[in-house]
C-alpha positions, 0 to 999 in steps of 0.5 A, a space after each residue: 513299610 520296607 516290606 510292603 506292608 500297610 501300617 495303619 493307625 486305627 483309632 479303636 484298635 491301635 497300631 495295625 499291619 496289613 500284609 500285601 496278602 490281606 492279613 491283618 495283624 495288631 502291632 501295638 496297643 500301647 506300652 506295658 504301662 500305658 494303653 492307647 486311647 485314640 491312635 491317630 496318625 502314623 509314618 514309617 521312617 526310612 530306617 524302618 522305625 514306626 512313629 505314631 500319635 495317640 491324640 488323647 490319653 483321656 478321650 477316644 475318637 467318639 469324644 474328640 470334641 471334648 478334648 478340643 474344647 477342654 484344651 489340655 495336653 493329653 496327647 502322646 507321640 510313640 515309637 514302635 520298633 519292628 525289630 524287637 516289637 516294642 513300643 515306647 513313649 517319646 513325648 507327652 503333654 501334646 495338645 491333641 497329637 495328630 499328624 506325623 511326618 518323618 523327614 526323608 533323611 531320617 533326622 527329625 519328625 514333625 508332629 501336629 498339635 491340632 488344638 494348639 494350632 502348631 507343628 512341633 519338630 522332634 529331632 531323631 539324632 541323639 544328643 541334639 539340642 534342643 531335642 524338640 522345638 516348635 517350628 510354626 505356631 498361631 496357625 489360622 486354622 486347626 492343623 490335621 494330618 501332615 505328610 512329606 512331599 518333594 522339594 523339601 516340602 511338608 504338606 499341612 491341611 488345616 481342617 477348619 478355621 479357628 473358632 473365635 469363641 474357643 479362642 476367646 475362652 482359651 484362658 477360661 478352662 472352666 467355661 470351656 468345660 462347661 460348654 460340654 454340658 450344652 446340647 450338641 447343637 449349641 456347641 461350637 461348630 467346625 466351619 467348612 473351608 478348604 485350606 492346605 499349606 506346605 512348609 519347609 523343615 523350619 516352618 516357612 510357608 511355601 504354598 498357601 492354597 485356600 478356598 471359601 466356596 461352600 460347594 468346594 472339597 473342604 474340611 481337608 484332613 490329609 494330603 499326600 503328594 504323588 506324581 504331579 498331584 496332591 490327593 486330599 482326604 476330608 472329614 466331611 466327604 465320603 470320597 477323595 479329591 485330586 488337585 494338580 501340584 501348584 
């Protein structure tokens, strides 16, 4: 944040703050009427406001596959105000609310809806019409974390290609829910693939980085641009990767 603290979305504990001296503090566990279930991603706006996602109001991180298979809008977008230490809900009914990225000019933010394969824009300017809009949809994979880069880019990793079985069952919620009763080894698997896009503020694709090599750094869940490189995180590797900017 603007005071040098590290702001953390902890899936189990909520919104946290880690000071430069190593002191950990809980900022938010929800609102007066809502308790966080699965804090997912966070970004700090230039004005100091903190925006974060609760991936699912029904399933915690230990049961995230259930949310994806059930395919219902349980996710939320929230705002934490460090001035008065209050938390409020900005949006509900998001499909697995995931990555958050605030624009450098503080006029809008982008929130990823992983299980709907899309990115939604929420305008932060009061009175803007429409208040929110979908800027890119029908993505070929499951989008995860999103971050702002330079030159008007937003980096968007696709953690896995879309699953043909789940797509075919998209209009059959009862069958999708039935899949959860099958043993783990029968349920649809996340395929290994390397996939990162960059988009502009309107959802236009600017960079398209892909690789199908089974030995590559894949299942990419987060991307950060720093200097001449992209730094990549993954749900499949216990390390980070670095890639020269395209």
